[in-house]
BAFI-3210 file (N, C-alpha, C; in Angstrom, 3 decimals, decimal comma, padded with zeros to 6 digits):
// residues 244
n [1|2|3|4|5|6|7|8|9|10|11|12|13|14|15|16|17|18|19|20|21|22|23|24|25|26|27|28|29|30|31|32|33|34|35|36|37|38|39|40|41|42|43|44|45|46|47|48|49|50|51|52|53|54|55|56|57|58|59|60|61|62|63|64|65|66|67|68|69|70|71|72|73|74|75|76|77|78|79|80|81|82|83|84|85|86|87|88|89|90|91|92|93|94|95|96|97|98|99|100|101|102|103|104|105|106|107|108|109|110|111|112|113|114|115|116|117|118|119|120|121|122|123|124|125|126|127|128|129|130|131|132|133|134|135|136|137|138|139|140|141|142|143|144|145|146|147|148|149|150|151|152|153|154|155|156|157|158|159|160|161|162|163|164|165|166|167|168|169|170|171|172|173|174|175|176|177|178|179|180|181|182|183|184|185|186|187|188|189|190|191|192|193|194|195|196|197|198|199|200|201|202|203|204|205|206|207|208|209|210|211|212|213|214|215|216|217|218|219|220|221|222|223|224|225|226|227|228|229|230|231|232|233|234|235|236|237|238|239|240|241|242|243|244]
n.u [000,841|000,635|002,073|000,860|-001,775|-005,133|-006,880|-009,640|-012,089|-014,403|-017,342|-019,263|-018,426|-018,238|-020,123|-022,892|-023,981|-021,721|-019,581|-019,843|-019,336|-016,690|-015,434|-015,995|-014,644|-012,050|-011,700|-011,650|-009,202|-008,516|-006,933|-008,446|-009,877|-011,417|-014,109|-015,932|-018,399|-018,281|-015,820|-016,172|-018,298|-016,184|-013,297|-012,910|-013,854|-012,148|-009,704|-010,049|-010,144|-007,573|-006,083|-006,515|-004,839|-005,588|-005,538|-006,033|-007,236|-008,401|-010,508|-011,993|-014,395|-016,493|-018,473|-019,400|-017,607|-015,609|-012,807|-011,593|-012,191|-010,854|-008,208|-007,773|-008,134|-006,115|-003,946|-003,736|-002,043|-003,092|-006,325|-008,769|-011,371|-014,409|-016,805|-019,784|-021,459|-022,345|-025,040|-028,059|-031,134|-034,598|-037,902|-041,061|-044,064|-045,121|-046,333|-045,291|-042,631|-039,782|-038,263|-035,556|-034,964|-035,371|-033,413|-031,069|-031,015|-030,846|-028,434|-026,502|-027,037|-027,056|-025,464|-023,142|-022,375|-021,856|-019,672|-017,676|-017,376|-016,622|-014,156|-012,768|-012,738|-010,856|-008,388|-008,540|-007,740|-008,017|-010,404|-011,150|-013,619|-016,782|-019,175|-022,362|-024,499|-027,756|-031,209|-033,991|-036,131|-036,238|-038,113|-040,594|-042,462|-043,715|-044,180|-041,587|-040,647|-038,435|-036,228|-036,797|-036,651|-033,942|-032,644|-033,597|-032,325|-029,698|-029,708|-030,163|-027,862|-025,929|-026,359|-025,852|-023,173|-022,021|-022,225|-020,725|-018,201|-017,411|-015,703|-013,293|-012,833|-013,903|-016,024|-019,382|-021,812|-024,808|-026,214|-029,351|-030,639|-033,191|-035,241|-033,179|-031,356|-030,238|-028,920|-030,565|-032,977|-033,530|-034,062|-036,664|-040,059|-041,278|-043,760|-043,775|-041,623|-042,666|-044,788|-043,449|-041,980|-044,067|-044,829|-042,928|-042,164|-040,636|-040,939|-038,909|-036,090|-033,359|-029,762|-026,789|-024,582|-025,654|-025,984|-023,374|-022,248|-023,372|-022,291|-019,625|-019,568|-019,824|-017,535|-015,438|-012,424|-012,797|-015,261|-016,285|-017,249|-019,710|-021,795|-023,548|-025,694|-028,356|-028,577|-030,980|-031,607|-033,757|-035,356|-037,414|-039,398|-039,607|-040,862|-043,419|-045,494|-046,328|-045,957|-046,265]
n.v [-001,199|002,100|004,835|007,298|006,890|007,284|005,525|003,410|001,770|-000,751|-002,208|-005,262|-005,961|-008,066|-008,537|-007,258|-003,973|-003,276|-004,450|-003,160|-000,579|-000,828|-001,244|001,218|003,037|002,174|002,925|005,621|005,989|005,050|002,965|000,020|-001,557|-004,454|-005,784|-008,425|-010,652|-013,406|-015,483|-016,142|-014,825|-013,024|-013,399|-014,465|-012,402|-010,333|-011,401|-011,421|-008,692|-007,930|-009,314|-007,796|-005,744|-003,974|-001,952|-003,465|-005,169|-007,879|-008,899|-011,204|-010,803|-010,187|-007,324|-006,699|-007,657|-006,318|-006,520|-007,774|-005,934|-003,639|-004,555|-004,929|-002,283|-000,943|-002,029|-000,818|001,497|004,001|005,599|006,859|006,853|005,412|003,088|002,113|-000,455|-003,077|-005,207|-006,806|-008,354|-009,172|-010,122|-009,751|-009,677|-007,485|-008,777|-011,286|-011,231|-012,216|-011,653|-012,247|-012,077|-009,339|-008,207|-009,228|-008,011|-005,311|-005,367|-005,943|-004,008|-001,528|-001,466|-002,706|-000,876|001,305|000,287|-000,107|002,549|003,920|002,773|003,402|006,186|006,666|006,604|008,169|011,108|014,724|015,729|013,227|010,794|009,374|007,128|006,048|003,382|003,609|003,305|003,898|002,849|003,711|005,660|004,440|001,393|-001,771|-004,782|-005,161|-004,246|-004,483|-003,952|-001,375|000,002|-000,411|000,900|003,469|003,953|003,942|006,275|008,204|007,748|008,549|011,344|012,065|011,243|012,922|015,438|015,071|014,359|016,452|018,404|017,145|017,197|015,251|014,052|013,002|011,183|009,838|007,357|006,636|004,068|002,973|000,625|-001,835|-003,931|-006,463|-009,235|-009,157|-008,096|-010,075|-012,176|-012,036|-013,112|-013,728|-012,495|-010,561|-008,999|-008,000|-006,499|-004,477|-003,226|-002,199|-000,049|001,791|004,985|005,092|002,564|000,737|-001,227|-000,193|-000,237|-001,712|-000,143|002,394|003,226|003,078|005,212|007,402|007,023|007,412|010,149|011,272|010,133|011,283|013,235|015,769|016,557|018,715|020,350|019,171|017,485|015,238|014,662|013,106|011,270|010,381|007,754|006,492|006,084|007,886|007,187|008,162|010,551|010,433|009,386|006,758|005,724|003,508]
n.w [000,000|-000,948|000,785|000,491|-000,064|000,987|003,571|003,624|005,486|005,045|006,122|005,952|003,436|001,690|-000,264|-002,256|-001,361|000,131|-001,286|-003,747|-002,879|-002,036|-004,532|-005,778|-004,081|-004,436|-007,085|-006,627|-005,533|-002,983|-000,480|000,383|003,137|003,518|005,308|006,731|008,156|007,515|005,910|003,273|000,741|000,888|000,812|-001,752|-003,452|-002,679|-003,492|-006,267|-006,769|-005,935|-007,818|-010,004|-009,604|-007,582|-004,600|-001,830|001,100|003,198|005,962|008,103|010,487|013,385|013,723|016,196|017,946|020,000|020,917|018,640|016,636|017,612|017,546|014,791|013,777|015,134|013,895|011,458|009,320|009,062|009,211|007,349|006,403|007,449|006,623|007,676|006,912|007,322|008,203|009,423|008,387|008,373|007,400|009,101|010,874|013,536|015,807|015,595|016,004|017,834|021,065|021,047|018,323|017,935|019,628|018,468|015,920|016,610|017,999|016,030|013,971|015,243|017,690|016,726|014,743|016,398|017,935|015,944|015,022|017,352|017,998|015,669|015,766|017,700|016,472|014,240|012,350|012,091|009,697|008,892|007,824|008,585|007,474|007,807|006,951|006,811|006,449|004,298|005,523|008,133|008,343|008,332|007,822|006,601|008,313|009,353|011,962|013,874|012,235|011,284|013,716|014,373|012,267|012,553|014,915|013,974|012,464|014,479|015,991|014,160|014,031|016,703|016,968|015,065|016,259|018,647|017,669|016,150|017,199|017,052|014,425|012,804|010,362|010,186|008,575|006,997|004,815|003,422|002,061|-000,224|-001,758|-002,791|-004,985|-003,506|-001,530|000,681|-000,330|-002,243|-000,582|000,122|-000,517|-003,877|-004,180|-002,168|-003,008|-005,419|-004,416|-003,019|-005,065|-006,566|-005,036|-005,448|-006,742|-009,072|-009,991|-010,014|-008,924|-007,025|-007,571|-006,072|-006,765|-007,027|-004,400|-003,525|-004,908|-003,580|-001,028|-001,662|-002,090|000,516|001,552|000,270|000,326|-000,529|000,240|002,389|005,466|005,808|007,832|010,004|008,372|006,461|003,649|001,443|-000,688|-002,549|-004,795|-004,764|-002,953|-000,349|-000,621|000,189|-001,228|-001,058|001,724|003,360]
ca.u [000,000|001,401|001,839|000,048|-003,181|-006,022|-007,372|-011,073|-012,523|-015,804|-017,905|-020,226|-017,818|-018,136|-021,112|-023,912|-023,601|-020,361|-018,659|-019,940|-018,654|-015,264|-014,992|-016,047|-013,584|-010,805|-011,649|-011,357|-007,822|-008,309|-006,627|-009,677|-009,861|-012,724|-014,449|-017,234|-018,503|-017,842|-014,666|-016,671|-017,482|-015,236|-011,950|-012,935|-013,990|-010,918|-008,660|-010,290|-009,759|-006,116|-005,562|-006,627|-003,888|-006,205|-004,943|-007,115|-006,995|-009,684|-010,482|-013,278|-014,634|-017,795|-018,387|-019,772|-016,482|-014,756|-011,368|-011,161|-012,276|-009,778|-006,942|-007,664|-007,958|-004,799|-002,928|-003,704|-001,132|-003,937|-007,725|-009,368|-012,808|-015,091|-018,149|-020,516|-022,488|-022,806|-026,361|-028,906|-032,525|-035,593|-039,290|-041,872|-045,018|-044,771|-046,770|-044,586|-041,211|-039,354|-037,346|-034,208|-034,831|-035,271|-032,112|-030,007|-030,964|-030,346|-027,043|-025,661|-027,265|-026,780|-024,312|-021,984|-021,992|-021,278|-018,355|-016,757|-017,131|-015,909|-012,761|-012,177|-012,535|-009,662|-007,174|-008,778|-007,230|-008,933|-010,744|-011,607|-015,055|-017,527|-020,436|-023,219|-025,559|-029,027|-032,208|-035,211|-037,093|-036,335|-039,315|-041,709|-042,554|-044,645|-043,702|-040,205|-040,458|-037,085|-035,320|-037,118|-036,103|-032,478|-032,166|-033,853|-031,223|-028,492|-029,838|-029,927|-026,454|-025,190|-026,468|-025,155|-021,744|-021,598|-022,070|-019,645|-016,908|-017,117|-014,542|-012,111|-012,708|-014,361|-017,341|-020,207|-023,053|-025,439|-026,967|-030,581|-031,095|-034,522|-035,292|-031,951|-031,238|-029,200|-029,390|-031,694|-034,176|-033,790|-034,518|-038,115|-040,823|-041,581|-044,948|-043,380|-040,811|-043,563|-045,540|-042,573|-041,674|-045,272|-044,928|-041,865|-042,533|-039,907|-041,259|-037,639|-035,243|-032,041|-028,611|-025,778|-023,718|-026,318|-025,685|-021,928|-021,961|-023,714|-021,284|-018,379|-019,675|-019,485|-016,192|-014,434|-011,739|-013,252|-016,548|-015,996|-018,312|-020,964|-021,824|-024,854|-026,720|-028,878|-028,874|-031,924|-031,524|-034,818|-036,248|-038,520|-040,463|-039,724|-041,680|-044,701|-046,528|-046,845|-044,966|-046,437]
ca.v [000,000|003,335|005,641|008,474|006,525|007,287|004,192|003,308|000,468|-000,975|-003,417|-005,909|-005,707|-009,275|-008,605|-006,213|-002,567|-003,191|-004,771|-002,056|000,560|-001,122|-000,998|002,655|003,705|001,830|003,822|006,970|006,052|004,603|001,587|-000,395|-002,680|-005,109|-006,541|-009,096|-011,672|-014,689|-015,389|-016,231|-014,606|-011,932|-013,732|-014,638|-011,089|-009,588|-011,971|-010,950|-007,283|-007,880|-009,810|-006,681|-004,726|-003,019|-001,857|-003,947|-006,287|-008,322|-009,491|-011,733|-010,620|-009,647|-005,920|-006,579|-008,199|-005,146|-006,810|-008,040|-004,657|-002,780|-005,107|-004,622|-000,847|-000,571|-002,548|-000,028|002,641|005,190|005,336|008,122|006,685|004,197|002,905|001,125|-000,992|-004,394|-005,206|-007,980|-007,993|-010,179|-009,685|-010,361|-008,767|-007,125|-009,749|-012,543|-011,010|-012,638|-010,738|-012,570|-011,487|-007,893|-007,899|-009,547|-006,995|-004,072|-005,570|-005,824|-002,801|-000,298|-001,623|-002,966|000,415|002,071|-000,276|000,215|003,994|004,359|002,352|004,165|007,579|006,737|006,746|009,077|012,468|015,759|015,563|011,858|010,699|008,153|007,048|004,952|003,004|003,428|002,806|004,668|002,197|004,385|006,495|003,524|000,289|-002,845|-006,127|-005,298|-003,258|-004,452|-003,312|000,055|000,501|-000,404|001,909|004,755|004,076|004,305|007,694|008,967|007,599|009,392|012,746|012,217|011,149|014,115|016,515|014,794|014,228|017,668|019,110|016,417|017,358|014,038|014,268|011,793|011,284|008,543|007,099|005,888|003,424|002,409|-000,736|-002,088|-005,342|-007,135|-010,508|-008,861|-007,995|-011,364|-013,139|-011,898|-013,903|-012,982|-011,673|-009,401|-008,163|-007,308|-005,521|-003,352|-002,531|-001,468|001,175|002,699|005,924|004,747|001,166|000,061|-001,530|000,407|-001,131|-001,394|000,934|003,669|003,574|003,289|006,571|008,311|006,844|008,018|011,595|011,562|009,617|012,057|014,279|017,061|016,888|019,370|021,141|018,434|016,484|015,015|014,669|011,825|011,315|009,316|007,282|005,482|006,126|008,818|006,674|008,974|011,746|010,262|008,902|005,513|005,469|002,179]
ca.w [000,000|-001,002|001,982|000,235|-000,226|002,145|003,896|003,923|005,988|004,672|006,706|005,069|002,132|000,889|-001,355|-002,257|-001,257|000,629|-002,372|-004,712|-002,271|-002,130|-005,910|-006,054|-003,339|-005,121|-008,245|-006,134|-005,095|-001,612|-000,091|001,048|004,065|003,429|006,509|006,726|009,201|006,963|005,016|001,893|-000,459|001,091|000,348|-003,214|-004,087|-002,420|-004,343|-007,633|-006,824|-005,859|-009,086|-010,949|-009,128|-006,668|-003,261|-000,980|002,013|003,760|007,299|008,550|011,921|013,761|014,115|017,613|018,723|020,189|020,884|017,261|015,925|018,104|017,061|013,366|013,558|015,640|012,983|010,232|009,402|009,160|008,871|006,908|006,161|007,912|006,076|008,474|006,032|007,753|008,851|009,225|008,077|008,021|007,446|010,145|011,502|014,905|016,809|015,395|016,275|019,158|021,731|020,581|016,988|018,103|020,213|017,519|014,881|017,221|018,372|014,833|013,182|016,006|018,573|015,881|014,157|017,507|018,264|014,852|014,984|018,549|017,865|014,570|016,189|018,550|015,668|013,122|012,433|011,594|008,292|008,630|007,538|008,915|006,738|008,266|006,022|007,510|005,501|004,201|006,408|009,442|008,309|008,628|006,880|006,940|008,628|009,832|013,023|014,450|011,276|011,349|014,973|014,320|011,330|013,209|015,853|013,211|012,118|015,703|016,336|013,220|014,442|017,970|016,690|014,324|017,232|019,591|016,996|015,372|017,756|016,610|012,985|012,124|009,771|010,273|007,801|006,731|003,598|003,688|000,825|-000,317|-002,286|-003,540|-005,371|-002,726|-000,992|001,570|-001,158|-002,884|000,421|000,235|-001,482|-005,108|-003,963|-001,362|-003,887|-006,359|-003,626|-002,712|-006,321|-006,973|-004,238|-005,857|-007,795|-010,293|-010,322|-010,232|-007,777|-007,158|-007,618|-005,067|-007,252|-006,748|-003,013|-003,455|-005,379|-002,493|000,015|-002,155|-001,887|001,913|001,837|-000,455|001,087|-001,032|000,856|003,655|006,090|005,761|008,899|010,619|007,331|005,988|002,215|001,115|-002,073|-002,490|-005,946|-004,522|-002,075|000,854|-000,874|000,871|-002,152|-000,500|002,764|003,908]
c.u [000,874|001,039|000,904|-001,437|-003,948|-006,589|-008,855|-011,378|-014,016|-016,282|-019,008|-019,760|-017,779|-019,062|-021,988|-023,363|-022,149|-019,324|-018,668|-019,222|-017,145|-014,734|-014,976|-014,913|-012,211|-010,619|-011,239|-009,964|-007,539|-007,635|-007,825|-009,454|-011,269|-012,964|-015,825|-017,211|-017,931|-016,693|-015,065|-018,052|-016,434|-013,868|-011,893|-012,997|-012,742|-009,792|-008,810|-009,871|-008,236|-005,484|-005,612|-005,800|-004,532|-005,542|-006,009|-006,613|-008,335|-009,474|-011,890|-013,388|-016,039|-017,633|-018,806|-018,678|-015,457|-013,261|-010,839|-011,161|-011,115|-008,426|-006,732|-007,363|-006,585|-003,681|-002,782|-002,752|-001,852|-005,372|-008,404|-010,879|-013,275|-016,476|-018,811|-021,701|-023,085|-024,133|-027,041|-030,346|-033,359|-036,974|-040,012|-042,795|-044,710|-045,138|-046,093|-043,092|-040,872|-038,402|-035,906|-033,951|-034,582|-033,887|-030,972|-029,877|-030,425|-028,853|-026,115|-025,793|-026,963|-025,515|-023,041|-021,465|-021,310|-019,859|-017,325|-016,379|-016,327|-014,437|-012,060|-011,834|-011,301|-008,408|-007,332|-008,229|-008,279|-009,146|-011,204|-013,122|-015,612|-018,854|-021,202|-024,284|-026,805|-030,017|-033,381|-036,281|-037,205|-037,562|-040,565|-041,719|-043,442|-043,886|-042,205|-039,876|-039,069|-036,084|-035,535|-036,483|-034,588|-031,965|-032,506|-032,763|-029,934|-028,521|-029,563|-028,470|-025,581|-025,192|-025,733|-023,642|-021,239|-021,354|-020,843|-018,268|-016,519|-015,873|-013,227|-011,888|-013,091|-015,794|-018,120|-021,529|-023,615|-026,133|-028,201|-031,092|-032,556|-034,429|-034,087|-031,837|-030,013|-029,743|-030,550|-033,000|-034,535|-034,255|-036,036|-038,813|-041,076|-042,785|-044,612|-042,508|-041,692|-044,359|-044,708|-042,229|-042,860|-045,414|-043,836|-042,369|-041,862|-040,278|-040,011|-036,953|-033,886|-030,948|-027,595|-024,869|-024,323|-025,993|-024,196|-021,552|-022,285|-022,709|-019,983|-018,399|-019,257|-018,053|-015,096|-013,753|-012,143|-014,574|-016,296|-017,242|-019,685|-020,920|-023,215|-026,003|-027,104|-029,253|-029,739|-031,868|-032,519|-035,787|-037,486|-039,564|-040,661|-040,471|-043,063|-045,825|-047,173|-045,896|-045,087|-046,497]
c.v [001,246|004,216|006,815|008,152|006,704|005,883|004,267|001,894|000,341|-002,269|-003,968|-005,851|-006,922|-009,338|-007,366|-004,803|-002,425|-003,459|-003,661|-000,819|000,379|-000,784|000,491|003,398|003,369|002,713|005,233|007,082|005,635|003,232|001,146|-001,641|-003,263|-005,971|-007,174|-010,187|-013,001|-014,493|-015,485|-015,598|-013,498|-012,236|-013,848|-013,294|-010,230|-010,081|-011,493|-009,491|-007,136|-008,311|-008,747|-005,478|-003,633|-003,087|-002,208|-005,054|-006,689|-009,014|-009,965|-011,554|-010,096|-008,205|-005,698|-007,124|-007,087|-005,479|-007,049|-006,760|-003,753|-003,245|-004,768|-003,145|-000,385|-001,014|-001,716|001,158|003,967|004,760|006,668|008,043|005,366|004,177|001,771|000,611|-002,306|-004,296|-006,542|-007,512|-009,245|-009,577|-010,355|-009,353|-008,618|-008,200|-011,109|-012,437|-011,464|-011,598|-010,981|-011,980|-009,979|-007,495|-008,146|-008,461|-005,678|-004,190|-005,391|-004,437|-001,497|-000,448|-001,896|-001,702|001,289|001,600|000,097|001,697|004,464|003,979|003,146|005,581|007,742|007,016|007,743|010,474|013,454|015,582|014,171|011,837|009,341|008,208|005,829|004,658|002,687|002,789|003,772|004,103|002,886|005,293|005,710|002,434|-000,804|-004,141|-006,222|-004,245|-003,305|-003,746|-001,802|000,665|000,618|000,686|003,326|005,015|004,488|005,775|008,562|008,918|008,483|010,843|012,994|012,176|012,414|015,289|016,284|014,756|015,465|018,372|018,429|016,549|016,124|014,263|012,951|012,020|009,891|008,537|006,297|005,281|003,010|000,971|-000,962|-003,590|-005,968|-008,478|-010,303|-008,820|-009,347|-012,425|-013,092|-012,783|-013,077|-012,053|-010,405|-008,449|-007,339|-006,221|-004,277|-002,547|-001,684|-000,150|002,186|003,677|005,595|003,374|000,370|-000,229|-000,893|-000,637|-000,746|-000,242|002,306|004,154|003,852|004,696|007,612|008,233|007,538|009,537|011,968|011,144|010,463|013,094|015,680|017,500|017,417|020,096|020,489|017,378|016,407|014,946|013,246|011,980|010,115|009,009|006,136|005,515|006,966|008,354|007,542|010,289|011,631|009,784|007,639|005,046|004,083|001,123]
c.w [000,000|000,189|001,737|000,069|001,078|002,324|004,262|004,387|005,718|005,304|005,797|003,624|001,219|-000,301|-001,299|-002,202|-000,791|-000,441|-003,414|-004,185|-002,318|-003,517|-006,230|-005,330|-003,904|-006,354|-007,830|-005,513|-003,666|-001,568|000,740|001,895|004,084|004,663|006,332|007,787|008,731|005,984|003,544|001,808|-000,336|000,475|-001,168|-003,922|-003,867|-003,315|-005,787|-007,783|-006,777|-007,175|-010,168|-010,492|-008,286|-005,301|-002,231|-000,061|002,616|005,102|007,654|010,065|012,147|014,222|015,563|018,537|018,920|020,208|019,462|016,439|016,315|017,585|015,591|013,142|014,032|014,705|011,712|010,376|009,530|008,859|008,595|006,755|006,759|007,303|006,844|007,662|006,530|008,513|008,623|009,039|007,910|008,168|008,612|010,798|012,989|015,914|016,659|015,714|017,695|019,755|021,278|019,200|017,099|018,613|019,224|016,452|015,431|017,529|017,174|014,216|013,917|016,853|017,767|015,226|015,202|017,830|017,201|014,879|016,187|018,478|016,763|015,008|017,064|017,737|014,524|013,407|011,929|010,088|007,931|008,477|007,975|008,179|007,227|007,222|006,840|006,531|005,469|005,131|007,760|009,501|008,672|007,574|007,425|007,201|008,875|010,893|013,663|013,533|011,274|012,591|014,913|013,387|011,812|014,241|015,163|012,810|013,346|016,130|015,441|013,669|015,760|017,791|016,014|015,271|018,113|018,938|016,195|015,883|017,404|015,105|012,196|011,651|009,771|009,546|007,544|005,375|003,987|002,389|000,923|-000,786|-003,197|-003,810|-004,700|-002,264|-000,031|000,785|-001,762|-001,893|000,617|-000,792|-002,737|-004,944|-003,195|-002,186|-004,818|-005,648|-003,367|-003,972|-006,768|-006,231|-004,576|-006,918|-009,125|-010,831|-010,657|-008,900|-008,018|-007,149|-006,538|-005,479|-007,010|-005,339|-002,848|-003,903|-004,313|-001,357|-000,384|-001,993|-000,472|002,256|001,218|000,439|000,625|-000,404|002,262|004,176|005,953|006,857|009,519|009,628|006,915|004,516|001,856|-000,373|-002,232|-003,668|-005,718|-003,538|-000,839|000,621|-000,253|-000,016|-001,620|000,587|003,367|002,829]
res [m|a|n|e|k|e|v|a|l|v|t|g|a|g|r|g|i|g|l|a|t|t|k|r|l|l|e|d|g|f|h|v|v|m|v|d|l|a|d|e|p|l|a|t|n|a|a|a|l|k|a|a|s|n|s|v|e|h|h|a|l|s|i|t|d|r|p|a|v|a|k|l|i|a|s|l|p|r|l|d|v|l|v|n|n|a|a|v|f|w|d|g|k|f|d|a|v|t|e|d|d|f|r|q|m|y|d|v|n|v|v|g|t|f|v|m|a|q|e|a|a|k|v|m|k|r|g|a|r|i|v|n|v|a|s|r|a|y|l|a|g|y|a|h|s|p|y|i|t|s|k|a|g|a|v|g|l|t|r|g|m|a|i|d|l|a|e|k|g|i|f|v|n|a|i|a|p|g|l|i|e|t|d|m|f|r|s|l|t|p|e|r|q|a|e|l|i|a|k|q|p|t|k|e|v|g|q|p|e|d|i|a|n|g|i|a|f|f|a|s|p|r|t|r|n|v|t|g|q|i|l|t|l|d|g|g|r|s|m|g|i|s|i|y]
***
């Protein structure tokens, strides 16, 4: 890794939005540290990127494992950007959700983001950027109340972090994706997919690259004086045409 390259750490980087973000940040000249819970497909995708002469490394770990997170971050020569993308999701009506399900989703989607950001902030210098991937779902949605709660928590955490880290010169923002063609979306039944697409003003599903472009805006060293903001990329659904 060239010393002059800025370093970006991307969680949930093995596939979907995280992988698309990795590729976009590589295009923008970053050295990218790819992190995911499972070694596959993380290792395979990282190997393909390295084979194409990209500046990248990968590590399999849980974002809720603070000792592992702290060890990784301490091993980096620098850290300029953190993209908190890792998350879990499942559908389920409120009266069918178990307490364990609720706690697990909150633990990964909020506490994991908190752990990553807190450890990153210990080593980040002025001008560093943190980008949290929330969801348009924080506004409301049908049959996934734990996910809504966790992503509303991610939005609140973003704003709180932005205030507390401003004096250190660390910028904190969030992206709120709408319906995106990822494994999360593909895990839904065809009927549920069709129902959600029908509520889109564009009648289209977004692509991971669409979100990666938004993340790249907040991650850019040229993006200054922007903090505590939520950029919604949802094909217009948040306009209120069909919020539920």
